[in-house]
C-alpha positions as CSV (number, residue, x, y, z in Angstrom):
1,M,23.8,13.1,5.0
2,D,20.3,14.2,6.0
3,H,18.1,11.5,4.3
4,F,15.1,12.5,6.4
5,S,15.0,15.9,4.7
6,K,14.7,14.1,1.4
7,L,11.7,11.9,2.3
8,T,9.3,11.8,-0.7
9,Y,7.0,8.8,0.1
10,L,5.1,8.3,3.4
11,M,2.6,5.6,4.4
12,I,0.8,6.6,7.5
13,E,-2.1,5.0,9.4
14,T,-5.0,6.5,11.4
15,N,-6.5,3.5,13.1
16,S,-5.6,-0.1,13.9
17,A,-8.8,-2.1,13.3
18,C,-9.9,-4.1,10.3
19,N,-13.2,-5.9,9.6
20,L,-11.7,-8.7,7.5
21,D,-9.1,-11.4,7.8
22,C,-7.5,-11.5,4.3
23,R,-5.4,-14.4,3.2
24,F,-2.8,-12.2,1.7
25,C,-2.3,-10.0,4.8
26,N,-0.2,-10.8,7.8
27,R,-2.3,-8.7,10.2
28,S,-3.2,-11.8,12.3
29,E,0.5,-12.4,12.9
30,L,0.9,-8.9,14.3
31,V,-2.2,-9.2,16.4
32,A,-0.7,-12.4,17.9
33,K,2.4,-10.3,18.8
34,G,0.3,-7.7,20.6
35,W,1.2,-5.1,18.0
36,R,-2.4,-4.2,16.9
37,E,-4.2,-3.1,20.0
38,P,-7.3,-0.9,19.4
39,K,-6.3,2.6,18.5
40,I,-8.0,5.4,16.7
41,L,-6.1,8.7,16.3
42,A,-7.8,11.9,17.3
43,L,-7.4,14.7,14.8
44,E,-4.9,16.4,17.2
45,E,-2.8,13.3,17.4
46,F,-2.8,13.0,13.6
47,Q,-1.8,16.6,13.2
48,K,1.1,15.9,15.5
49,S,2.1,13.0,13.4
50,L,2.1,15.0,10.2
51,A,4.0,17.9,11.7
52,V,7.0,15.6,12.0
53,F,7.2,15.7,8.2
54,K,6.3,19.3,7.6
55,D,9.6,20.1,6.0
56,C,9.9,16.9,3.9
57,P,9.3,17.1,0.1
58,L,6.6,14.5,0.2
59,D,5.1,13.8,-3.2
60,T,3.2,10.6,-2.4
61,I,1.2,9.9,0.8
62,K,-0.7,6.7,1.5
63,I,-3.2,7.1,4.4
64,E,-3.4,3.5,5.2
65,G,-1.8,0.5,6.9
66,I,-3.0,-3.0,7.7
67,S,-6.3,-1.7,8.8
68,E,-9.6,-0.5,7.2
69,P,-9.4,3.3,7.0
70,F,-13.1,3.9,7.1
71,L,-13.5,2.2,10.5
72,H,-12.2,5.6,11.6
73,P,-15.4,7.7,12.1
74,Q,-13.7,10.9,11.0
75,F,-11.4,9.7,8.3
76,D,-12.4,12.6,6.0
77,L,-10.9,15.0,8.5
78,M,-7.7,13.0,8.5
79,A,-7.6,13.1,4.7
80,A,-8.4,16.9,4.7
81,E,-5.5,17.5,7.1
82,V,-3.1,15.6,4.8
83,R,-4.3,17.7,1.9
84,N,-3.9,20.9,3.9
85,C,-0.4,20.1,5.1
86,F,0.9,18.7,1.8
87,P,-1.2,20.3,-0.9
88,N,1.0,19.1,-3.8
89,A,1.3,15.5,-2.7
90,F,-0.5,12.6,-4.5
91,V,-2.7,11.1,-1.9
92,I,-3.8,7.4,-2.0
93,I,-6.2,5.4,0.2
94,S,-7.4,1.8,0.0
95,T,-10.7,0.3,1.3
96,N,-12.5,-3.0,1.2
97,L,-16.0,-1.5,0.9
98,I,-17.5,-4.1,3.3
99,Y,-19.6,-1.5,5.2
100,N,-22.6,0.7,4.7
101,L,-21.2,3.5,2.6
102,Q,-23.7,6.1,4.0
103,K,-22.5,5.4,7.6
104,T,-18.8,6.1,6.9
105,A,-16.8,9.1,5.7
106,F,-16.2,7.6,2.3
107,L,-18.1,10.1,0.2
108,K,-16.8,13.1,2.2
109,T,-13.2,11.9,1.8
110,L,-13.1,11.7,-2.0
111,E,-12.5,15.4,-2.5
112,Y,-9.2,15.2,-0.5
113,V,-7.6,12.2,-2.3
114,D,-6.3,11.5,-5.7
115,M,-6.6,7.7,-5.9
116,V,-8.8,5.1,-4.1
117,Y,-8.0,1.4,-4.3
118,L,-11.2,-0.6,-4.1
119,S,-9.9,-4.0,-2.9
120,A,-11.4,-6.8,-5.0
121,D,-9.4,-10.0,-4.8
122,G,-11.8,-12.1,-6.9
123,V,-15.5,-12.3,-7.5
124,G,-18.3,-14.2,-5.7
125,E,-17.1,-17.1,-3.7
126,K,-13.5,-16.5,-4.7
127,F,-13.8,-12.9,-3.3
128,E,-15.2,-14.3,0.0
129,W,-12.5,-17.0,0.2
130,S,-9.7,-14.5,-0.3
131,R,-11.1,-12.1,2.3
132,E,-12.5,-13.9,5.3
133,G,-15.5,-12.0,6.7
134,A,-16.2,-10.4,3.4
135,D,-19.6,-10.6,1.6
136,W,-19.7,-10.2,-2.2
137,G,-23.2,-8.8,-2.0
138,K,-22.1,-6.1,0.3
139,F,-19.2,-5.2,-2.0
140,I,-21.5,-4.9,-5.0
141,K,-24.0,-2.9,-2.9
142,S,-21.2,-0.4,-2.0
143,L,-20.3,-0.2,-5.7
144,D,-23.9,0.5,-6.5
145,D,-24.1,3.2,-3.8
146,I,-20.9,4.8,-5.3
147,C,-22.5,4.9,-8.7
148,Q,-25.5,6.6,-7.3
149,N,-23.6,9.2,-5.3
150,V,-20.3,9.8,-7.2
151,S,-20.2,11.3,-10.6
152,P,-18.8,9.3,-13.6
153,E,-16.1,11.9,-14.0
154,V,-14.8,11.3,-10.4
155,R,-15.2,7.5,-10.7
156,R,-13.2,7.4,-13.9
157,K,-10.5,9.6,-12.4
158,K,-10.0,8.3,-8.9
159,L,-11.6,4.9,-8.2
160,H,-9.7,1.8,-9.1
161,L,-10.4,-1.9,-8.6
162,N,-7.3,-3.3,-6.8
163,F,-6.8,-7.0,-7.5
164,T,-4.2,-9.1,-5.7
165,C,-3.6,-12.0,-8.0
166,T,-2.8,-15.6,-7.0
167,E,-3.1,-19.1,-8.4
168,H,-6.6,-19.3,-6.8
169,N,-8.3,-16.2,-8.2
170,Y,-6.7,-15.2,-11.5
171,Q,-9.7,-16.6,-13.5
172,C,-11.8,-13.8,-12.0
173,L,-10.1,-11.0,-14.0
174,P,-12.6,-11.0,-16.9
175,E,-15.5,-10.4,-14.5
176,L,-13.6,-7.6,-12.7
177,Y,-13.0,-5.8,-16.0
178,K,-16.7,-6.1,-16.8
179,I,-17.5,-4.6,-13.4
180,K,-15.0,-1.8,-14.1
181,E,-16.6,-1.0,-17.4
182,E,-20.2,-1.2,-16.2
183,R,-19.5,1.2,-13.3
184,D,-17.2,3.7,-15.1
185,L,-14.2,3.0,-12.8
186,A,-10.7,4.2,-13.6
187,S,-8.9,0.9,-14.0
188,V,-8.2,-2.6,-12.7
189,R,-4.8,-2.5,-10.9
190,I,-3.2,-6.0,-10.8
191,N,-0.6,-7.0,-8.2
192,L,1.0,-10.4,-7.8
193,A,0.4,-11.5,-4.2
194,Q,3.2,-10.6,-1.8
195,N,4.3,-11.9,1.6
196,W,4.7,-9.1,4.0
197,S,6.5,-11.1,6.8
198,E,10.2,-10.5,7.0
199,D,11.1,-14.0,7.9
200,Q,9.0,-15.8,5.3
201,E,9.3,-16.5,1.6
202,N,6.5,-16.0,-0.9
203,G,4.7,-19.3,-1.1
204,H,2.5,-18.5,-4.1
205,H,2.9,-20.4,-7.4
206,F,2.4,-18.4,-10.6
207,E,2.1,-20.9,-13.4
208,E,2.2,-20.3,-17.2
209,E,-1.5,-20.1,-17.6
210,L,-1.8,-17.3,-15.0
211,L,1.2,-15.4,-16.5
212,E,-0.2,-15.6,-20.0
213,L,-3.6,-14.2,-18.8
214,L,-1.8,-11.3,-17.1
215,S,0.3,-10.7,-20.2
216,A,-2.9,-9.8,-22.0
217,H,-3.5,-7.1,-19.4
218,G,0.1,-5.9,-19.0
219,E,-0.8,-2.2,-19.0
220,D,-2.6,-2.8,-15.6
221,V,0.1,-5.1,-14.0
222,K,2.1,-3.3,-11.3
223,G,5.7,-3.9,-10.4
224,V,9.1,-3.6,-11.9
225,P,10.5,-6.5,-14.1
226,S,14.0,-7.7,-13.1
227,W,14.0,-5.4,-10.0
228,Q,17.4,-5.1,-8.3
229,Y,18.2,-4.3,-4.7
230,S,20.1,-1.2,-5.8
231,E,16.8,0.2,-7.1
232,C,15.1,0.2,-3.7
233,F,14.2,3.8,-2.6
234,W,12.5,2.9,0.7
235,P,15.4,3.3,3.2
236,F,16.6,6.4,1.3
237,Q,13.4,8.4,0.8
238,G,10.5,6.4,2.1
239,L,8.9,5.6,5.5
240,V,6.1,3.6,7.0
241,V,4.5,4.9,10.2
242,D,1.7,2.9,11.9
243,V,-1.1,4.2,14.1
244,F,1.1,3.9,17.2
245,G,3.8,6.1,15.6
246,N,6.2,3.1,15.0
247,M,8.6,3.5,12.2
248,R,9.4,0.8,9.6
249,Q,11.6,0.9,6.6
250,C,9.4,-0.7,3.9
251,I,5.8,-1.0,2.8
252,I,6.0,-4.7,2.3
253,N,7.7,-5.7,5.5
254,T,5.0,-5.1,8.1
255,S,6.4,-7.7,10.6
256,Q,9.6,-5.8,11.1
257,Q,10.5,-4.9,14.7
258,P,9.9,-1.1,14.9
259,L,13.0,1.0,14.2
260,G,11.8,3.8,16.4
261,N,8.7,5.9,17.2
262,I,7.9,9.4,15.9
263,F,6.3,10.3,19.2
264,T,8.9,9.1,21.7
265,D,12.1,9.2,19.7
266,D,13.9,11.6,17.3
267,P,12.7,10.2,13.9
268,R,15.2,12.3,12.0
269,K,18.1,11.0,14.0
270,I,16.9,7.4,13.7
271,Y,16.4,7.7,9.9
272,N,19.7,9.4,9.4
273,E,22.0,7.9,11.9
274,S,20.8,4.5,13.2
275,Q,23.1,1.6,12.5
276,H,20.2,-0.3,11.0
277,Y,19.5,2.3,8.4
278,R,23.1,3.0,7.6
279,E,23.8,-0.7,7.0
280,V,20.7,-1.3,4.9
281,R,21.5,1.7,2.7
282,K,25.1,0.5,2.2
283,Q,24.0,-3.1,1.3
284,L,21.3,-2.1,-1.0
285,K,23.4,0.5,-2.9
286,N,25.9,-2.3,-3.5
287,G,23.2,-4.5,-4.9
288,C,23.0,-6.8,-1.9
289,A,20.1,-7.8,0.4
290,A,20.4,-6.5,3.9
291,K,19.2,-9.0,6.5
292,S,15.7,-7.4,6.6
293,C,15.5,-7.6,2.8
294,R,16.4,-11.2,2.1
295,N,12.8,-12.3,1.4
296,C,11.8,-9.1,-0.4
297,D,9.0,-9.6,-2.9
298,Y,10.1,-6.7,-5.1
299,K,13.1,-9.0,-5.9
300,H,11.3,-12.3,-5.8
301,L,8.5,-11.3,-8.2
302,G,10.7,-9.5,-10.6
303,D,11.4,-12.5,-12.7
304,Y,7.6,-13.3,-13.0
305,L,7.1,-9.7,-14.1
306,V,9.6,-10.2,-16.9
307,K,7.5,-13.1,-18.2
308,I,4.3,-11.0,-18.0
309,L,5.7,-7.7,-19.2
310,G,8.9,-8.4,-21.0
311,E,11.6,-5.8,-20.7
312,R,10.8,-2.7,-18.9
313,G,8.6,-0.1,-20.4
314,E,7.9,3.5,-19.6
315,K,5.1,2.5,-17.1
316,N,7.1,0.0,-15.1
317,H,10.3,1.4,-13.8
318,P,11.9,2.0,-10.4
319,R,11.2,5.2,-8.5
320,I,14.0,7.7,-9.0
321,F,15.8,8.6,-5.8
322,D,19.0,10.0,-4.3
323,N,21.0,6.9,-3.3
324,R,24.0,8.6,-1.7
325,T,25.0,7.0,1.6
326,E,26.5,8.6,4.7
327,D,30.1,8.1,3.4
328,E,29.5,10.2,0.2
């Protein structure tokens, strides 16, 4: 079966650097492995990357990775190329706003994307504790610059505060909602903190007080209650490609040994025929965790999401996908 021709979700990266060292990111682990050498894609290289997927029915594209997109000096050109190649796709980017807005491509990029996550994992000292190297004053200054240069209509449509929630910062939520209202932003998106390392379990503790607070904002909490392995679309119709062209199967397993490279290998053959992908698809379809999925936080956090959201509603359901395997 040609799974590659059914790809609907792509996460693809344009540069390798980041200006922060966030507590909820395993980027430093990958740096220690030598996997994050300095790299900024030229437009021609990025065009070559996108051409690999030209015949795929992509409906969602995240132009991001474990890096800060706006450290790429021509990120707007990258976003424009994605829009040109996949005009019907929903395009998402994420940024930490710890930079001078006027010296980046942020404002020029907005016309090419549908959703922008403005990462805000707390307020004040909690924000700076969560994201080493961050400065709360700089974040607020960037928000003020956005208000001066981006219309309320665009802000309410595209710009979302993205909050990674832990036992250390959940009390910041009321202040974030206040910021959202004062600056006419689209929403506050709430995600329980995940662990992106394949060989590690999630060490966060989500106590009752935290869960009760999130229940009051259930419409903004992301994730699927009681998620099951058989509901994972990633090895069937999703792919993560880093700035070096390395392929990985899942958006929340960034420490995975690359499964191939879109520049030096045949990505279609790897995706369709490799023993790894075949085994993972078989295990997941049967409701079991493949070796690379045993610490999956979609599964681990599912029970917490039941406590927050109750049974599944219309907004919190798994992505629909074709789960046929090679034997069908």
